[in-house]
N, C-alpha and C positions, 0 to 999 in steps of 0.2 A: 448503310452505312453502321459500322462496326462502331463500339464505344468509344476503343482506344482511338477509331479514326476518328469521329466527333472532337475527343480531348483534344488531337494535335491541329485540327481545321481549326478551331476556336481562338488554342493561343497563337497559331499563324496569320489568324486575320488582325487579330490586334498588335502584333511584334510588326505586320507591315503599318500599321498607323502609326507607327511610335512608340510604342507600348516597352518596357521591359520585362524581360517574363522573369518571374518568381519562382523559383520551386518550393514547390511545399511546405512550411514551417513542420514542426512537430506535434504531434497531439499534444504533448504535455505544451502550454501556453507559457513560455519560458518570461519570467519575471513579471507577471500579471498578476496580482496574487485576488482580482476581481473574479479570475477565472478558474474550474476546477480543470477542464478540458476546452482544447481548442474548439469550439462549435462555430465559425464562421471564416469566410475566406477575408474579411477586415481585418480578425487579429493582429495578423501581422502588420497591416499599414496603420494600425490604430497610433503607435509614435510619432508616424510624418502626418497624421491627421492633427494630432495634438501640438507639433511642431516640437516633442520633443527630440527627434531623431532627422535629420537631413537623408531624404531618400534617396535612391541610386538616379530615380527619375522620375521627373512630374506625372507621368505615364507608366502605371504598372497593370500587371496581368499575371495569374495564377491560376492554377488548378490547385484547390487546398485540399487537405483532406479533415474531414469534420466529423466530432462525435457529440451527439445529441440524445440524450435519454427520458425528454422529458413526457415523450410518447411511446416508450419500451412498450407499451400493456396492446398499443396499436399496431407493433408489428407481427407483417403477415397482411396487412391488408391491401390495397393496389398500390400504396406510395409510401409508408410509412418506414424509417427507416434508422438505423443508430448512427451507424456510418454511413458516411455519402460523401462525392467530391463539389465539391462547389470551382465551378467556373465563374470566375470575377476581371473584371476590367474596372482600374481605377482614375481617378484624376486628381492629385495633389495641391490643389490651387487652380488648373490649368482649365480643362474643359469644365462643360457643366450641364445642362438637360436638357440643350439644343442638340449636342453631341449624343447624348449618351442615346437619347430616343431612337436619334438616327441609324446608329450603328446597331443596335440593338433590334430593328424593325429588319435593318439592310440583311443581317444576318441568319434571321429567322426564314424571311422571304426567299432571300438569292443564293443564297449557301445551303443553309437546310433544307429551303425545297418547299416548307410548310405552306400552305395554301390558305392565305390572306385571308378569308372567309372565315377561317377557324381562328381569327387571333381576336383577342377582347382585350381593353386594354383599361387598367385603372388607376385614379389619380387621387390624390388627394383631398377633401374636402374643399376646402378654398382656392385648390393649387388652379386658375385660370391658365398658368402659364404652361405646364404640362398638357391640360386639354389641348389648348392649342396648337401643340405642336404634336401632339398624336393627330389630331384634324388634317394637319401640312400634310402628315407621310400615307395619308389615306384612309384612314381607320374611321368609317361613320361615327359619327356623332350619338349616335343609340347602342353603339358598343364602346363607349368610353364611360364609365363609373365612376360614381365618387363614393368611397369611405371614409373613417373618420379612425380616431388611432390605433384600437384594436386591429385593422385589418391596414390601415397605409400608411404607420408609421412604425419604423422601423429603430431597433438599439435602445440602449448601449449593448455590446455583448458584455455583461457582466452588470454591474449595480453603478459603474459611471463610465463615461467617457463620450466618445462621440457618436450623432444620432441625427435624425431628420426625415422628413415626408416622404414617403416612394410613390413611383408609380410601379405596374408592374403588367406582365402580359399572359396569360391566361389561355391556355389551347383551348378548344372546345373539342371534347371524343365524341359527341353525337346526340341529335335529341334523344336517340335508344336507353343511351346511357344516364338519362337525367329522370326529373321527378314528374314531370311532365305539367310543370307548373308555369301558367304566364311570367312567375315573376323568375323563373330557373335563369343565374347568371353565374357570372365569377364569385365564390368565394359561395357559393349555396351550396350547402352541406351532403347534396345528392352526391354527389365525386365526379358530377359529367362535366366538370371546369376544369383542369391541373393548370397550378401557376407554374410556369417557365423560367419566368427572368421577374428580378428584382431590381429596380432601377432605386437605390436609396441616393437621396439628394442631402448630401450631410454638411448640416448647419450650423447643430448647435455641440456642446457641449457638457453632458447633465453629470452633475454631481451625486455622489453619494444620497444626500438628502434629497434628492428629485427637481432640486432648482437646475435650469439651463441658460447657458449665456452664448452669444453667435463665437463661433470658429474665425480666426484669424479669417479667412477665405473660405470659399464651401466647394466642399470635395466631392466628387462623384464617387460610389461605391457599390457596383452591381454584383447583383450573384444570380447564377443560373444552376441547379441540382443539375450534375449529369446525367444523374439516374433518369430525372422526369426526362430530361429532353431527350433523349435516346429512345425514352417509350414511345413519345410522340415520333419521332423519325422514323422511329421500323414498325409503326401503329399498332403498336402493344397496348393490351386493356389496363398493364398494369406493369411496374418494373421488373418484377419477378420474370417476367415473360421475354425479356431481353437478353442479348448475350452477353451484357457483363453478370447475370447470374445465373444461365445454361448449364454451363460447364460446371458449375457448381450442383447444382439440382440431380444434375445427370448423374454426379457420383453416390449422391446421396441417394437416389431412385436404384441406384447399382447396390448399395449396402444394403439396403433395406429391403430391395423387392417388392417396391410399391411405385405408382403408375403416377406421376403428376398429370393432375385435370379429370384423374379417378374423382375424388373425394372431398369436399369443402373441408373438412377438419383435417385430413391427410397433408391437404395444400399446406393449409398455414403450419404445420407443422413442419415440410421441408421447408417452409418458404422464412422459419422463424431460427431455424438450425444452420443456414445459410447465409442469412442477414447477420448473424450473431458471429456464425465462423470469420465471416472478413471484420465484423468488429475486432473481436478477440485478438487477431492474428494483427493486426496495424497496432493494435495498443502494446503488446508485446513487444515487437519489434521498434516503438518509440521509447520503451524503458518501464514502461507501467507494469506493475507484478500484482499480483494477488495479495489484499490484504482487507481487513476489515474498516476500513474506512477510506474516504478520499476515493481519488482518483483509481487506488488500488481494489476499493471494494466494486466499484461502475465495473471494471474488469472481470471479477470475481461473478458478481451477481449476470453479467451478460454468457459467461463462461457456464456458468451451473443450471441457467434457463438453458442454454442449448442439448447442455448434459440431458436434463429432464425430457426436453422434448423428445431427443433423440432416442429415448428410453422409450415415447410413446407410440415410436414409429420402428420398436421392438429390437430395439441394439442395447443390449444387454452390457457390450463388452465395453471396452475405451474407444471412443473414435475420434475424436475431435481431434486427436494430430493427422489424423488424413484430414480433412477439411482443411486446417490450417496450410498443411502442401502445398495442397491444391488451391489455394489462395495466393501463394508466394508462385505459384507456376502461373500463373495468370496475370497477375498483377506486378512481378516484377520489377519487369523492364521498365512500367512507370514510375517506380516505387525501390528503387536500389536498395533502401535499408530493409526490406524483408527480404532479400536474397543474403544481406550481408549477416543479419542476424538468424537466420532461420535457425541454425542449431536451436538456439535460446527459443525464440516462440515454439518448435517442436518439441524440446521437454520440458515448457514450463509450461503447455496445454496438456503435455500426457500427464505430470503430475497432479496438475493441479483436479485434473478430473479424476486421475486415479482416489485421491483423496475424496474426492465430492462421491463418489460411486460407493466407498466404504460406509458412509455416514449415510446414503441413499435411503437403505432401507430399512433402518431406524426413524429417520426423519420421516419418510413417508409414512410410516406406523404412528408416530408420534402427532401426524397430522391429522390423519383417517380418526385416529382416538380422538382429537380434541374436536374434529367435525360432528361424530356422533355425541361427545356431550354436548355438544350447542345444540344439536338439533334436537336431544332427550328431554333439554330443560327449555328450548322453544326459543330461544336465543336466534338470534338474524346475524348475532358477529360473533367470528373469537376470539376468546378474550388476550386482550396488549401482552398480559403478563407472561401467559402462557407461551404464545407467540414468541417472546423476547426469550424466555428458556431455552426454547428449542432454536433460535438462533444463536445464542449465547454458549451454549453446550456443544449443539453439532454444525455449527456453521450453516444454520440451512435458513438463506435468505428468506426475509420478509415476505419478499415482492413473492417468489415462490408460493410459501405458506398460500399469499393471496389469489395464486393462481387458482392452486385446488382446490379452495375454499369457494371460489368465484363458480367452478364447476358443477358445489354443490349448493346454489343458490346462496352462499353468505358471504361477508363482508367479514372486516377485520379491523377492529377496533385498533386503529392507530393511535389517537391518544394514550391510551392506555399503555400501548408498546414505548411510545418517545417517553412515555414519565418513567418508563421501568429503564429505557437505555438512557436517561439522561439522572436516573438514581446513582447508575452503576457509574458514569463518568464524574457524578459529585465524591463517590465515594474513592475511586482512585485518585482525583486531586486531593483527595484529604491525605491519604497514605501518603503520597507522594511533596504534599507541599505548596502545590501548584498553583499558582491566581492568574490571572489573564492580565499579560501586558498590556497597553492603551498601545492602539495603533498609531505610532509614530510618524506614521506615511499621511496619516491623514492631521492631525495636529498638525504637522511644520509643513500643511502642502504650500504655503506661504511663501516662506523662504528661500531663498536664492541657496543654488547648490554651495556645497561647502569645498575651495578648491582644498586638495590632500596632496600634501608636501612631504607625507612619511616616506615616500621613497628612498630620498636623500638626506632627510636628516632628521634628527628626532627630538627637532627644536622648534619650534616657529613664534614669532612673534606676531600674534592674533588681537583682533578688535571683536567685543563680545556683541554678539549680534540681539539675543533675546535668552531671556532667564523664563524658566518654567519653576513651579513651586507645586506640588500640590495640586499636580494638574491645572493648576490657573497661572497667565502670566505674570511676571512681577518684574518691577522698574530697579529693583535692593533686597539683597537677600542675606540676613548676616547670620555668623557662626551657630553649628549647631543645624543647619539645614540639607535637608536632603535635594539634590534640585538636578535640572536639565539644564545643560547649556549650547547654545548655536557659537559657533565661533564664525568668520570670515574665510577664515584658514587654519588647518589644521595639521601634523605631525601624526595625529591618533589614528589607528587603521578601526574602521568602525565595523563591528560584528558583520558578514558578510560573508557566502560561497564558503562554508562552514569552517573560515578561519573567525577565533575568537576576539573579541576586538581588543585595543588596549589598555594598560591603567597606566598611570601617572600623575601629574600635576599642575593645574593651572595657576598662576599667582602672578601679586603685583606687590608695588609698599604696601596695599590697603589689606590685602587678601589671601590666605591660601584654601587652595580648595584640590581633596583626594579624587581623580579620578578614578570610578570604581570598573567602568568600560565603556566604550563607546560604540554605537551602534549606527547602521548606514541605513538611509531611509531609500524607498525606491526614486524619488526624485533626487538621490544624492547629498541628502545632506545629513549629514554627522552628527547624531546625536547623543553630547559625554554626560554621562550617567553621574551625578559626582556629589559631593558630601563637604559643607565651606564648614573650616577648620580653625581658620585665623580672619576676623576681622570680615567683612561685607564687601560682594563685589556688585555691581549696578551694570546695566548695558548702556554701551559705551565705552566702560573701561580696556583701557590697552593691558594685554596681559604675555604674560610667557610661557606657552603651553607645553611642558615636556614630558616625552615619554620613557616608562622606567625601561631601562635600556636592557637589564639581564633578561628578563618577562620577555622582551620582544623576540632576543635570539634566540631565545628557546621555543617560542613560536615558529618562527624563521625555521629554525632546524627541521620542525615535524612537519611543516608545510613541503620543505622541498622533500624529504624522504617521503610523502607519500606520493608524488611525480615518480620517485626513482619507482617506490613500490608497484606504481599504476603498470611502470612500463617492464619491472620484473615479471610481474604478473603474466603479461602479455608476450613476454618472451620464452616462459616455463610453461603457461598451461596454452597459449595462442591468442589469437589477434584477435578472436571474437570476445575477452575480456571487455567488461567496460564500466568503468568506475560510475555506481549509483548512489552516489553519497561519499560525504567524509565528516569528520569531525579532526581538528587543528587547537589544539590548546596546550599551552605549558607544558604540562607534564606529561601528554601523552599524545597519541593521533589513533584516528579510528577510519577505516577504508571498508566501507563496501562496495562490494561488484558483483557481477553478475555470474552466476556459473549454474549446473546440475552436478551435486551429487557429490561426496565428498574429497577432499583433496586430503594424500597419507603425509604421511609427514615426512617422511623425505622429500617431498615436492615442495611443502614450506620450508624446507633447510634450504634446497636449493633457490628459492625465491629470496631469505634471506641473506643467502650467499651472495647471490647476483648484488644485491645492492649493496652491501658492505663490498666488494672489490668496487662499485663505481664509487664508493667513501672515499676509501683508498686512494685512487688514482687522482683526486682533488680536482675534479672536471670545473671548470670554471660555470658558473652558471649568468646567462645573459639574456638580458630583456629588452623588448623593442615594439615598438608600435606600428602595427602595419594594417591593409586592409584586411576586412572578414576573407574575403575570397581569396584571397592570394594567400594570407594563411592559413587555411585551410587543404589548400592545392599543395601547397609545403609539408601538408601533412601533421599540418598541428591537429589535436586533436581538442575538438568542442563537445562539453559534457553537455548531457542531457537535459537539465534541469536549470541551465544559467541561459540568462537574455545577453545575446553580445549586440554590439552596435555595428554601423560601416567601419569602425575604427577598433580595434584589439589591442590588447597588448600580451605579446608572446612571451613565454618562459622559454629558452632553450639551456638544456642539457649537456655539455661537452661539444667538441666538433671534432667530426662529424658530431650531431645530436642523437642520445640515445633516446632524449625523453625533449618531447616539443608541444605544449599545451599552451591552451587560452586561460589564462588566469588574472585577475587582480589584485596576489595576494603579497604577502612579504617572503623574501626568501634570503638565504646565505647567498656570496658572494660566488662562493666554489665550495662543494661536497666536502672535502675536508674536514670543514667546519660542523657537520656532522656528527662527526666522531665515530659514533658507530650506531646500528638498528638492531636493536631485538626484538623478534616478534613474539608476543607475552600469551594471546589466544587467537585462533583462528575457529568457527562453526557458523552454521546456517542462522540466519536471521527470518525467515521466510523461504517460498516456495522458488527456486532460482537465484536465492540470494546471499551473500556470506558475506561475513562479517572479518577484518583482521584489526587486533588491537596491538601496536607498536609503543617502543619510546624509543629515545635519541640522546644522545649529547652528552647532559649531566647525569639525568632522569638513567639513563640506560646503564650509565658507569652505576651509578647506586645499586642497581638490580641485579647487576651482575655482581659488587660486591658483596649483597645481601646474599646472594645465592651462593655463592664461596664459601663463606662463614655459615651457613647452614650447612651446606655438606661439608666441612670441616666439624663440624660439632658431631653430626650422625656421624662421622666415620669415629670421632673420638668415643663417642658413646656405645658403638658396635664392635670396635676392639682392632679396627681396623686404618690402612692407610685411605688417601681421596681417592687412589687408583685403583684400589681392589674394593671400594665400599660394595660398590652393586654386589658381588660375588658372596661378599661377608654377609651380606641383606641376604641374598638366594638362598644362602647355606641356613641363616637364622628362620627361615622363613618354614625351608625342607623340616629343620628340628621340632618346629614347633608342629607341624602337620601331621609328623612321625606321631611326637606327645599325643596329640588329639586320638589320633588313632589308638595307641596304647589303653589310653583313660578307658575310651570307648569300648575296647575290648575287656578290658577290667570290668567294666560299667555290666559286661554280658552276663561275666562271670560270673559274676557276684548276685546280677538278678535270676538267674537261673540256678545258683546255690539256693538261692533262697525260694524259690518257687515250691519246693517240696514240703518247707516248711510250713508256708503260707496257705497250702492244698490241707495241710492238718487243720491249720488253725478257721478251716472253711465254717459259719454256721447254716441251719437250716432256719431260714426266714419262708415263710410260707409253702413249705413241700420242695424251695431250691436251695442247692446252695449258694451262699454270697459271702464273698471272703471282704471284708473292710480294714484293710492295713496303709500304716505310714511307711514307707520305704526312703529313705534318710540317701542322698548325693547320688541321684540318677538322675538323669536329662529324659527329659519329655519323651524321647522317641526311643530310650532304654526303657521308660518305663510303660510303654505301649509294647514294647516286644514283648517282657514280663506279663503282663495283658493278656496277651495271645497265648502264652507257655501254660497261666491257669487256667484259659480256658480250654486249651486242647485238653488239659487232665481231667477236669472237672465237668466235662461236657457242656448242657444247659446249664448256664449260670449267669449269675451276676458280679461282676468287680468293680470294687469302686477302691481305687489305689490315692495316696495322696502324699505327694513330698512339702520340705519345706526349704525356701531358699528367701534371704534377706527377713525373712521373720514373715512370710507370705506364701503361707497355703495355696496351690496349686491340687485340683481333681482331675482323675482320669475315672470315667466310667463305661463300662463295659457290658454290653447285653446283650445274649447268642437269640438268632433268627427267631427261632421255636418261642423264646418268653417274648419277644417283641411282638410274635403273633398273637399274645396270649394280654397284651397290654402294655405293657414294660416299653417304658421310653427313657435311653442313656441318656439323654437331651435332660427332660423333667428331672431326672433325680440329681444328673449333678446341678440343675439350677438349685435344688433345694438344698441342696448340699450344701456349696458356696454362700446360699444365702446364711446357714446358721454360722459363717464364721466375717458376716458383713459383705460377702461380695458377691459377684451373680455368673452368669454362663450358658453355655445350652450346646447342643449339637445335633448330628443325627441321631438317628432311633436306635444305632446299635454302637455307636463309640460317641463319645462326647466330650469338651475339655472347657472345666470352669476353674477361678480364682478370685480368692480370698484377700481377706485382711486380717486376722488376728487368728496366728497360729494356735494358740493358746484355746480355741475351741474346734478343732481336728476331731474331736471324739465327741462334741457335739455334732457335727458335721456327718459322720458315721452313721449316729443314732437316727438323725434326720433320712437319711438315705434309706436304711435297714424300714424307717415306718414308712417312707413312697413306697416302696415296695410292697411293705402288707395291704395296706391300704387300696391299692391296683391291684391287687390278688383277692381283695374280698378276704385273708386271714386273721 
């Protein structure tokens, strides 16, 4: 059975048992701040277990792509992976232990035909119920083992969420693979037993502080690693020998001329490149781009580690794009996003590998130097601060440095590295005036969601539910205080999805409060960040919440413009363009999107023109609440970094729509209200990531007016009309260039006419001709030409010329090759001459430049130069 066949068999099995099959969610865990990447199949099920969202069915199943990097150093052995596929079936308050255990046994023995005698079960220490159920399926009691929290308690995914005790099925690879100890069994470190299926009895909700409470209903969360179960079914010793990897390994052996299975170190390198090649391809396809922090750093680390091990296989030219292309071909049918984003994946991988290759030689040389220095001083670890400088300067990942060092028997001073990294971050924070904000989601976790009325009104009659001053709950707050206010309902849009929060006022007869901004938490609570300017406000007060209309309108113009801009980019550049972030403020908009390479000015003009045509068309902007599945099927664009529920808000522009996106932001009623859009800047902000900054409405009008005034002022200054100002400036620049050439020619003429006079002024110092002269009004380049002419006439000689500009002297010293061989060094002479005027400098043995501070001491400098020559010649 092939891996692809087993994947489909599993999903079909649970579909027949009433499960709805969910497509794999993104590796970017949308809307879950506790996770960097999707690490388990239950991540997308988490809201259902917590009761935050209603599931499409109480029985669900999926094949979820996952990334975990905690064991990245172990990748290349029999089982460890960074990217893997997790087969899972889930019960949201429906069936529990009995069905989960029975189905797992039936699927493994009757559908996958694994020998029952090779299967062992493990249960949590006190789970007698699961123990008895495994016995009922036919597992002998001596093959059911009990373990504690470390092995048989799962979760949560992140620092909070659903968790519970678990029961596992382990596959016995055979006594010949074991350690031979009588105690050998599941969870033995020898590797004889491989965990193939984990049944989590999800009963608890763990809080960030580690405390746990019972969920309203117990749930089932099961996970079976596709790669591991395929290895068992195909009777392979390790996951890399299965058909899931064989095509990729064959590609690499062909590229490197190696043989898989011939040498352990070669095999390890082949496996690492293959495994990381899968991981990087899926990450980029899901919108992750290489950066120096967060999930972007995970990608960069994985990709560069693959490049390093490829180099050890003899691949000196970029090769990872070929690996990614094979990944897309082999996995594209199961994961169509790979095919959809093929160009982005290949271009990002190629660019990042080329960037790394450019610094690899330098980086490896520095690593080797660090290792040699550490060995020389008898240290057993590389200095963390040195390793950080390597990372900071050349982008050489700490983990790669550690990998190279480990092969030489050295570790890495992780504490020193982290201290250096934190010191840099603190410096950056201080430079930007940055202070970490409190985690509002945790602070207001117990508050009910705030009813948002701001789509239809800018004014709400509201009730004050909570006040918070200086991080402490308060019942009553007086004028002059900065506070957070929670209302039962609000017209204020809370900062979310790239759109800034509204400003305005909250007031009643007793108080007036200025709202600086509003923030929407992960639990849909709107926090109004305010200052009390009059009277006092208390919990339980009835108030009027009023949004500032002009600012809201400016924000709405910019938000609708981002949708048009997105559509324009896809129209002009191609459908592969995808939004990768945005910022919508009243003064401007910022739009980040995936694109490799530069975009010429003509295409930027086309994009701007496309948007403004739609603005002038005054297209209607409509919103509707629809099911997520129906909206996406209808062509709505879902952004990669957003979390969507079953019901979504769809924003359409025009009929038929020129733009259809899932969006919770505020928008104008028709595109004509935008007025116009002006693109101010466009450029690269990272590998495969570009940014457009633009303005609309009142700000665009102001920018256009300012540009017009500046153009008029320039035209007046150069004596031209606005229509021919470019031609006039071009003519002036030509005149300036011609003037420079005339001046240079005149300088040369003056210098050559002065050469003969200076030859006559040459003096004998230690038996050689020496010229020391102050020459006015010559540039340094012409001064060098003069020095060359003097040496040509005088033969073996020393030339010391000085020129003064803005009361500061500059010196040029020239020494012939023959005199340099006798010990005279132009750099040393120049340094001594300049020092006499309070300056310094130096240079090459035969020519040097130096600068001074006191023009009145030029003659002293000449004297010092002659003295230096005498001393060196012993005259």
